[in-house]
Structures are given as C-alpha cells and as structure tokens.
C-alpha positions in Angstrom: -14.4 4.1 -10.3 -15.5 1.0 -8.3 -12.7 -1.4 -7.7 -13.5 -5.1 -7.3 -11.6 -7.8 -5.4 -9.1 -9.9 -7.3 -8.2 -13.5 -6.7 -4.5 -14.3 -6.1 -4.2 -15.6 -9.7 -5.8 -12.5 -11.1 -3.6 -10.3 -8.9 -0.5 -12.1 -10.1 -1.4 -11.5 -13.7 -2.3 -7.9 -13.0 1.2 -7.3 -11.6 2.5 -8.2 -15.0 -0.2 -6.2 -16.8 0.6 -3.1 -14.7 4.2 -3.3 -15.9 3.2 -3.7 -19.5 0.2 -1.2 -19.3 -0.9 -1.9 -22.9 -0.3 -5.4 -24.5 -1.5 -8.3 -26.7 -1.9 -11.9 -25.6 1.4 -12.8 -27.2 3.2 -10.2 -25.1 1.8 -11.8 -21.9 2.9 -15.2 -23.1 6.4 -13.9 -23.8 6.7 -12.0 -20.5 5.2 -14.5 -18.2 7.8 -16.3 -16.1 8.1 -20.1 -16.2 6.1 -22.2 -15.8 4.0 -20.4 -18.4 0.2 -20.9 -18.2 -1.7 -22.2 -21.2 -2.8 -19.5 -23.6 -6.5 -20.5 -23.1 -6.1 -20.0 -19.3 -4.6 -16.5 -19.8 -7.4 -15.7 -22.3 -10.0 -16.7 -19.7 -8.4 -14.4 -17.1 -8.2 -11.6 -19.5 -11.9 -11.9 -20.1 -12.6 -11.9 -16.4 -10.4 -8.9 -15.8 -12.2 -7.0 -18.6 -15.6 -7.9 -16.9 -14.3 -6.7 -13.5 -13.2 -3.4 -15.1 -9.5 -3.7 -14.7 -8.7 -3.9 -18.4 -10.2 -2.5 -21.6 -10.0 -4.1 -25.1 -9.6 -2.7 -28.5 -10.0 -5.0 -31.5 -7.2 -4.7 -34.1 -7.9 -7.0 -37.0 -8.4 -10.4 -35.6 -6.6 -9.8 -32.3 -7.3 -7.8 -29.2 -5.1 -5.1 -27.6 -5.6 -4.9 -23.8 -5.0 -1.7 -21.8 -5.0 -1.4 -18.0 -7.8 0.8 -16.7 -7.2 0.6 -12.9 -3.8 2.0 -12.0 -1.6 0.1 -9.6 -1.7 2.9 -7.0 -5.5 2.9 -7.0 -5.5 -0.8 -6.3 -3.0 -0.4 -3.5 -5.2 2.3 -1.9 -8.2 0.0 -2.3 -6.4 -2.9 -0.5 -5.1 -0.7 2.2 -8.5 0.8 2.9 -10.0 -2.7 3.1 -7.3 -3.9 5.4 -7.8 -0.8 7.6 -11.6 -1.3 7.8 -11.5 -5.1 8.3 -8.6 -5.5 10.7 -7.7 -2.1 12.3 -11.1 -0.4 12.9 -10.1 2.3 10.4 -7.3 3.5 12.7 -4.1 4.6 11.2 -2.7 4.6 14.8 -3.4 0.8 15.1 -1.8 0.2 11.7 1.3 2.1 12.6 1.6 0.4 16.0 1.2 -3.0 14.3 3.9 -2.1 11.7 6.3 -1.0 14.5 5.6 -4.1 16.7 6.1 -6.4 13.8 9.3 -4.6 12.8 7.9 -3.9 9.3 8.8 -0.2 9.9 11.4 1.2 12.2 11.4 4.3 14.4 14.2 5.7 12.2 12.1 5.2 9.1 9.3 7.2 10.8 11.6 9.9 12.1 13.1 10.3 8.6 9.6 10.4 7.1 8.3 13.0 9.5 11.5 15.1 9.3 11.2 15.1 5.5 7.5 16.0 5.7 8.2 18.9 8.1 10.9 20.3 5.9 9.0 19.9 2.7 5.5 20.9 3.8 5.1 22.6 7.1 1.4 22.8 7.9 -0.5 24.2 10.8 -3.8 22.2 10.7 -5.1 20.5 13.8 -4.9 17.1 12.1 -1.2 17.6 11.2 -0.4 18.8 14.7 -2.0 15.6 16.1 -0.1 13.4 13.6 3.1 15.1 14.5 2.4 14.8 18.3 1.7 11.1 17.9 4.8 10.5 15.8 6.9 12.4 18.3 5.4 10.3 21.1 6.4 7.1 19.2 9.9 8.4 18.3 10.6 9.9 21.8 8.8 7.8 24.4 8.3 9.6 27.7 10.3 8.2 30.6 8.7 7.0 33.8 7.9 9.9 36.1 8.8 7.7 39.1 12.4 7.4 37.8 12.6 11.2 37.4 11.3 11.7 41.0 14.0 9.5 42.3 16.6 11.5 40.5 15.2 14.7 41.8 15.3 13.4 45.4 18.9 12.3 45.0 19.9 15.7 43.7 18.1 17.4 46.7 20.0 15.2 49.2 
C-alpha cells in the first residue's frame, strides 16, 4: 500500500477519523472540536482523502459511510521513515542520539526498554548484539582512561 503525504489540515482530520474508524459526515461534525469547520469544507477534505487512498466510501441510500483504510500505525511508520531518510541519513543511531540530546528520551527510558527486551526476547543475532552494545555504551559511558591511569599510579605509590 502506497502512503501519500498529508497536509496538516488533512492530518488533523485523519486523527479524528482514526479514532472513529468508520463514520458518516454527521459523526465528524458532531465529534469535531470547536471551532467546527463548515460541512462543505469537511466534505472536500473527505473527497481528497478518498482520492489519496486514506479512506474508502460506501453509499448507503443518499449518504456515504467512510472507512479508514490506512491504519494510524502505518502512517506513523511512513512518517518516521521519511524523517529518518531526510534528516538522519537513515541512521537509527543518529535519531537516538538526537532524542537523547534533546531530552525527548532519557537513559532510564532506554535502559528500561532494553532490559524489558532482553527479558522478553533474548536473541543471538549479530544485529541484536550490535544494538545491545550500542545501548550499553549509551547507558554506561566509558570513563576516561587517563583518569584510570592516575588512580592506578596512586595505588602503586
């Protein structure tokens, strides 16, 4: 399934649609927070989202029932892959470093995540080993060797 980009207005409406999953125009008008858009505006966006492949329609008498085709998780994956390709050279390491530097994720969050992953799903693949080593490096940064050498010299004296 090819996923297309959404404008911010389309994305905002889709957030409501993902909650409803299957709906009529009147459901949207009832559920939309204030200030409510005009019904014609919503109808136009519905038509666009059907054309983009996010929604399907089913005619019931004189009205249409809309159903979400692209799940929210698929859209999130699409956005994250685009972000990774366009801003982080497809590097999970760069994304993780950015999240840590911007304090959007903490070392405790990562430690808890990796501890949970190790308990739930121990794997022995090379990729998993590299991920674990990288996570361990972030969670337990190595101390300066110079500082260790000084401590050893003091102990010898």
